[in-house]
N, C-alpha and C positions, 0 to 999 in steps of 0.2 A: 573536493569531490564534488559528486552530482549526485540530486537523486531527481530519478524519474515519477513521476507522478501521473497517476491515469484519474482523470477526473471528463469522467466522460458518463457517468450510471441516469442510467433513467428512470431508474428513483421507483419502478412500476408499485414495490409495494408503499411508495410516499405521495402516493400520485395528488395527495394534499395539495404538498409539496411542490412536487415538480413538475406539476404543468408545464408553471412557466421559467420552469430554472434547471439549469444541472443537477444530480442531487450533490456533487460537492459545494454546491454554491445554498445552498441554506444549511441556516445560519443558528449557530452558538452563542448563544449571545447576544451581541449586535455583529456578528462575522462569525463568516461563511467558516465551512467545518473546513475544508482546503486551506484557510488560511493556521487553523488548528493545528493541521500534521503538519503546515510548512515551521511553525513556531517548532514543536517538537524538533525539527532536524534543526533549526536556527540554532538550537537552544547549546545543541552541542557540536556543529561550527560550520555546520552543514549549508551553505547559502548561494547554491547556485543549482537553480531547480526547472525543470524539461517538464511542462505540464503539458500530459495531450487531451487537447480539447475535442470535441466531436458535436454535440444534440445542446442545441445552445451557448455553443464556444463562443459567440461572441461576448457571451456575458461573463464572463471572465476575462476578459479582458481588457472591455469597459471597467471592472472592475481594479484591475491590477495599473492599470494606466495612470491610478493617480496613490501608488504603492508606494506609502512612506517609513517600511523597512530597507536596510542595509541588503537587499537581497538583489541576485541577477536570474531573470524569469522570462525564460521562452517560450511561447506559445504556441504548441506546434496541429494546425488542423489533422485528428488521425482519421477520419470519418462519424458520421455516425452512426453505421452495424458494424466499422468492425472488431474485429474478436480482444478478448487482452493481450494474445503475444501477436497478433499481428500490432496492434495500436506502438507496441515496444519496437519489433522491429520497423516501424516508420520510421523511429528519429534513431532508430541506432545509428547516425554519420553524429551526431550529438556526441555518444560516450565513446564511438569508436577506440579514441586514442586516451581513453580513460583505463590504469590498471583495474579498479573496480568500481562500480559507483549503486546507489542505491534504487533500489526500486519499493513503491508501495501502491497501493488503492486509495481514492479520494473519499471513502466514506468509514471512516473508523481513526479511533485515538487513544492512547492505552499511555501508561511514564512508562515505555520502551528507552534503557540506556543503549542510545544508540553508537556512542562510542565505545562501548563493551562490545555490543554487536558489530560494530568494523573489526573490534582485535581478533572477536572471535575469528570472523571468514578467513582474517591473514595469516590465525593461527594454526586452520587447518588446514589451509591451503590450496584447498577444488574449489568447485566451478561455480556453486552458489548456498548458499547459507537465508534459509527461512525462518521466520521467528513463531515457533509454533507455544500455543496459549491452550488455555480449559475454559470454554465459556460453552453457553448452549449447547446439544445435543442436536441441531439441527444444521449446524455445520458438517460439512467434510472432515475424516479421524487421519490421522498420518501415527504409520506402525512406525516406531525409533528407536534400533536395535542400541550395542553396542557403540561406546564412544559417538554416540549422540548424533548417528549416521539415519538416515530417512530411509526406510528400509521398501513403504512401500504411503504408496498417499492415494485414499479411498475417499471417493467421491460424496457418498455419507456415511451416518454411521446412526445406529439406532439408542445407545445406551449413552450417558452423563460419562463427565471425566474422559473423555480421550483426548492425547492432543490434535490440535487444528491447526490449519492455515489463516495465524494472523497476519502475515505482510508481509511489511515492513521486511523484507531482499534484503541481502546484500550479494552482487554476480559480478561472475569476469562478465567482459563485455561479448566476447565467445561463446555465449550459452543463446546469443540473437543467433547463429549459425542455427538452434535447433528448432527453428522457430520458420513453417513453411510459408506462411504468405497471412492475406486480410484476414481468413479462415479458420485460423489458429488457435485456440484457448493455451492461454499459457499454464491454467490448471488442467490442463492436458497430458498433453503426450510430449512437450518441453521438461513437463518437473518427473512424472511418468519415468524417463527416459534419464535422467540427474537420476531420480532415483538408484534405481535397476541396476548405473555403473558406480552409485555409491558418492557417488559427486555431490549430491543433496547432502546438509552439515543443518540439526536443530538450536537455535538459541535459542531454549526453552524462557521463555517471560513467565512469571512468578505473580506479577502486577496483577496493575491494572488494564482493561483493553477491551474496548467497548465500539462495535459498530455501531452505524445507525442506518439502517436498513428499514424502521419502520414508524408510523408517527408515536408509539409509547416509546419506541427509542433514544428519539428526538424526543421527546418531552424529559425526561430522561437523562439526556446528555444538561442538558439546560439549566433542571433543574439545580448539579454539582454546579453548573454556572453560577447562576444566579445565588447561592449559600455561599459562595465561592469557596468552594473546594472541590475544586474539581482535580481529582486524581495527576489527569494530564498536564496539568500545568506546570512543565515543571522550568519554565521561564520566569526571570521575572521581572 
């Protein structure tokens, strides 16, 4: 199975780190967060990666030239200003023959059970599965109905406790047909369309999940790593 990773973040709230590198190359310990995400997937046997690059993408290519992991990596320049959906559409040819594929962002980690996530997707048989988490209220919220079908995808929320989009999707390749062009945000029209048509299911993750959007969050993740108790380190 293949995993598509968006590795293009400008990291405007992490400018101390991202002036000279894309956000997915900001390090946790001695390795970029992108490597940590790939290790989460590979711990569950997903070792074929399509990396969507853009801003300073040459740094990602340079880093993986000396890749010592048993990974198959394809790095695709998807442009600097392309939106999230547009980037996925640009790599469609790499996943068009897959029955399903994984898709995530390049700036968040968690102890996600990827194997259970994939099984959940196959079990419900719809077009898309989104990993739902419950972190701080500054993220957009999901309204989840019966049988874990996502009924609404809201951009913002005012209160704590809502389920939110934690990334770590499993998708059928035909969802790419919902993406119009480079200016399409995956989180807007495509996800809302899938939700309204009862094709978007929530895999409820109640464990650890943490994005790295700010310097504070970067320090938090590094403190976990330095203490040797990083919850997302599910590999040996």
